[in-house]
N, C-alpha and C positions, 0 to 999 in steps of 0.2 A: 604587769605589762613589761616593765623594765627587765625583769628577770627573763621573761620569754624572749625578748629581743637579744639579750646577751647569750642565751643558750643557743638560739638559732644561728646567730652570727658566728659563734665559736664552732658550731657543727659544720657550717658551710665554708668558713674561712673568709668571711667578708666583714665589713663594718656594721655596726648596729644601725647606722644611718641608711645603709643599703637595704637592710632587712625592713626598716620602717617604710622606705619608698615602695617596696614590693607589697607590703601589707596594706598600704594606702592607695595602691594603684597609680603611683606617680611614675612619670617617664624617667629615662636616663639609666635604665637597668637592662642588660642584655637578656635575651630569652633564656639562655643557658643558666645564668645566675638566678633569674626569676624562678625557673623550674626547680633549681637546686634548693632555693629557700622554701618553696611550697612542699617539696619532698621532705625537707628537714622538719617542717611543722608536723607533717603526718607521722614521721618516725618518732618524734619526741612526744607525740600524743596531744598536741595542741589543736584546737579547732581552727579551721581556716576562717578568715573574715567572711562575712555573709556574701559579699560581692564575688568572692572567689570559690565559693562552694560548688558552683556548677561544674568546675573542672575536676574530673576524677584524678586521683593520685596515680603515680606510676608505680604503685605497689602491687605485688602479687602475693597472695597467701599460699604457703606451701605447708599443707597439713599432713602430719605423719602420726602414726599411732604410738611409736616408740623409737628410741635410738639404740637400744641394746642389741637388737638384731641388725647386724652390719649391712643388710641389704638396704635399709632405709637411709642411713647416712650416705650410701653409694648413690641412691636415687637423688638425694638432696644435693650432692655435689654436682651431678650432671645437670639437673634441672636448674639449680641456682646459677651455675655458670652460663647456661644457655639464656636464661632470663637477663642476666647482667649484660650479655653481648647485645641484647636488644634495647638496652637502656631501662630495663625494668628492675625494680628492687625486690628481691624475695624476702618475705617475712615468715620465718620458720615458726611453726606452731606444733609443738609436740605434746601429746596427751600424757598425763601422769595419773597413776592409779589414785583414785580418791581426790583428784585435783581438777584442773580445768578440762572440761569435756569438749568434744568436737563441736557441739552446738554452741558452747560458750565462745569458742574461737571464732566461729562464723559470725556471731554477734559483734565481737570486737573488730573483725575485719570489715564488716559492713560500716561500722562507725568510722573506720579509717578511710572509707571510700576507695577500697581497693579496685584495681582494674580487672582482677580476675582471681581465681583460686585453682590450684592443682591439689588434688587429694591423692595420696598413695596409701593403700592398705587401710582404708577407712571403714566406717560402719555401712557404707554403700554395698560392701561385699557380704553383709550378713542380713538375711531375709527378715529375721525377727528383731532386729535393732530399730531404734527410732530413726526416722528419715525426714522429719519435718524441716530440719535446717536446710536440707538440700532443696526442698520445695520452696523455701523462703528465698534462696539464691536464684532459683528459676523465676520466681515472681518478680524479683528485682532486676531480672535480665542481666545478671552478673555472669560473665563468661566462666565456665567451669570445665575442667578436663579431669577424668578419672584414670588412675593408673592401676591396671589389673581388674579382673572380672567384677561386674556389679550386678545387682538385681535389675530386673527389667523395669521399664517405664519411668526411669528417672529423667530421661530426656537429655542426657549429656553425652558428648563424644568421649571416647576412651581409648587407651592403648593397653594391650594385654599380651602377656606371653601365652602361647597356646598350651593350655593345661593338658589337653588330650594328647597332643604330640609328645609332651614331656613324659607322661606316664608310659606311652607306647615305647619310647626310647629306653626308659629305665627297665620296663618289663621285659622287653626283648633282650636286653643285655643280660639280665639275670637268667632268663630262660636259656640263653646261649651257653651259659656256664653250668647248665644242668639243674638249676633250681626249679622245683615243681611246687613247693609250698611257699608261696610268696604272699606276704602280708603288706598292708598299707597302714601308715600312721598319718591321719588326716586331722584337719581342724574340726570345729563344731559342726553339727548337722546342718545348720542354716548357712554355712560358709560356702559361697558360690564357687570359688576356685576349687575347693575340696570336692564339691559335688561333681564338678566337671572331671576331676581326676578319677573319682570313683566310677563314674559312668564309662570312662575310657578303659579303666581296668576291667570292668565287668564285660565290656565288649571284646577285649582281646583275650581274656581268660576263658570266656565261655561260661564257666561255673566258678564263681568266687564265693566261698563260704562266708557268711556274715561274721563268723568268729575270726576270720583273717583280716577284719577291718577294725581298727581301734581309733577312737577319737581322743583328741588332746587339745589343751590350750597351747598356743604357740610359744613354747619355751623349752629349754633344755630339760627342765624337770618334767614337763608334760610329755616330752618324747621318751624320757626314761620310763615313766609309769606305763604309757601305752605300749611301748616296745616290750616291756617286761611281760605283759599279758600275752602278746603275740608269741614270744619265745616259749612261754609255758604251753602254748597250743601247738607247738611243733613247727613253726615257720623257720626256714633257713635263709630267706632273703626278705629284706624289709625296704620298702619304698616310702620315703617320708616327704611331707608337703613343705618342708623348709630345712635349711641346714642346721639350725639349732635343734630341731626335732631329731635330725639324724645323729647329731652329736650325743643327744640323750639316749638314742637307741644303742650307740656304741658303748656308752657307759653301762646301760642295762645289761648288755651281753657280758661285759667283763665282770660286773658284780655277780653274775650267775656262774662265773668261771669258764665262759665260752670265749674262744679266740675270735677276733675279727681281723681278717676275713676267713680264717680257717674253718670256723664252724658257722658263723653268722655273717652274711654279706649285707651291707647297708648302703643305700643310695639316698642322697639328699636332693635338695631343690633350691636353686638360686645361684650357686657358686659365688657366695659372698666372700668378703676379705678373709684371708688366712686359712681357707679350707684346704689349701695345698700344704699347710704347715702343721696340720693336726696329726695325731698318731693313731691309726694310720692316716695318710692323706685321704681326704674324703672324695669318693666317686659321687658326682652330683650332676644335675641337669642345670645348665647355665642359662639364666635369663639375659637377653641382650640389653643390658641396662643403658648403655650409651645411646643406642638407637631408639629405645623406647622413651627415654627421658627427653631427647631432642624432638622426637615426634610430638610428644605431649606439649612442649613449649610452642612448636610450630602451630599446632591446632589452636592453642590458647591465644597466641598472637594474632592469628587470623580472625578469631572472634572479637578480640579487642579492637582490631582495625575495622570491624563492621562487616567482614565477610561471613556469609552464611556457611556454617559447618554442619554437615549431617550428624545427627545423634547416633553415630555408628561406632562400632568397636574395631580398631585395627589390631589384627592378630600378628604377633611376631614369633618367628621360629626359634625354639630353644635348641641347645646343643648339649649332647651328653659328653661329659668330661670324665674319662675313666682314670681312676687313681688306685689307691691301695686298699680301699675298704670293701672291695668285691673280689671274689675268687670262685673257683670251681666249687660246686655244692659238695658237702660231705657225703661220703659213700654209705655210711652207716645210718 
């Protein structure tokens, strides 16, 4: 108990006597200090006293699949900043291979009595993945917002970049450069955003051969392997479902001795950090991260405040950013 008092007091910057008064429900403590002490208890992993457990913490879980893809730190920065402006404390939960799972994080967040959870790029986007932890959050009536496309029937509001428009922009750009053999590097078959991108490509192409669609895990290595197959099948333009996949495609072309963009043109997706610094600078479709992140926080805050929010998806318009990885199709 003494150690707990000391740690909380140090965290908040108050005396141990003040912490003791808060924990015992004594008067003489301002509301701001009282709330700071309770938040410190949550952050440090201590249980609140029984009489104070009815008050939910001002913590919000921010669950991300990884930090290697720069799009996720970008979302974390926007969402975390927007939460802080509302007096909410983000708790970053990043999955690791063979480590803590998304379901494990949900259990931990529930133990901390979080006010809500924002997921970005989670298992909700994969039809064949386990989804029981989402249902648990719904049963507990925890406010949840999803960033980017999800499977149906989860019952949460979400914000997404319009995958169909993104592919249309990329496809029309390559077609305007004379590319007729255009291929796609997408995520797994059960990945909802990839399915949307594929449907849009088929709609605009009219006849898209299956051999011009390659699946990959979302990594530079996955992009390299998938794009290598497409190049062997004769494509001259490649549209990728993420920037790391696109960088892998550039590397695959070069390993085969092909110039980018002289022989192979590559388009990414996200416009994450440093894509203007690659060689060549990457043509990509930009997600409006700032607008999406702030909208996600607004939806979550409305739910936390008791406002009914429809379980609908807000679609945001992407923007094609043309740089140096695309050029006129080769004539031979």
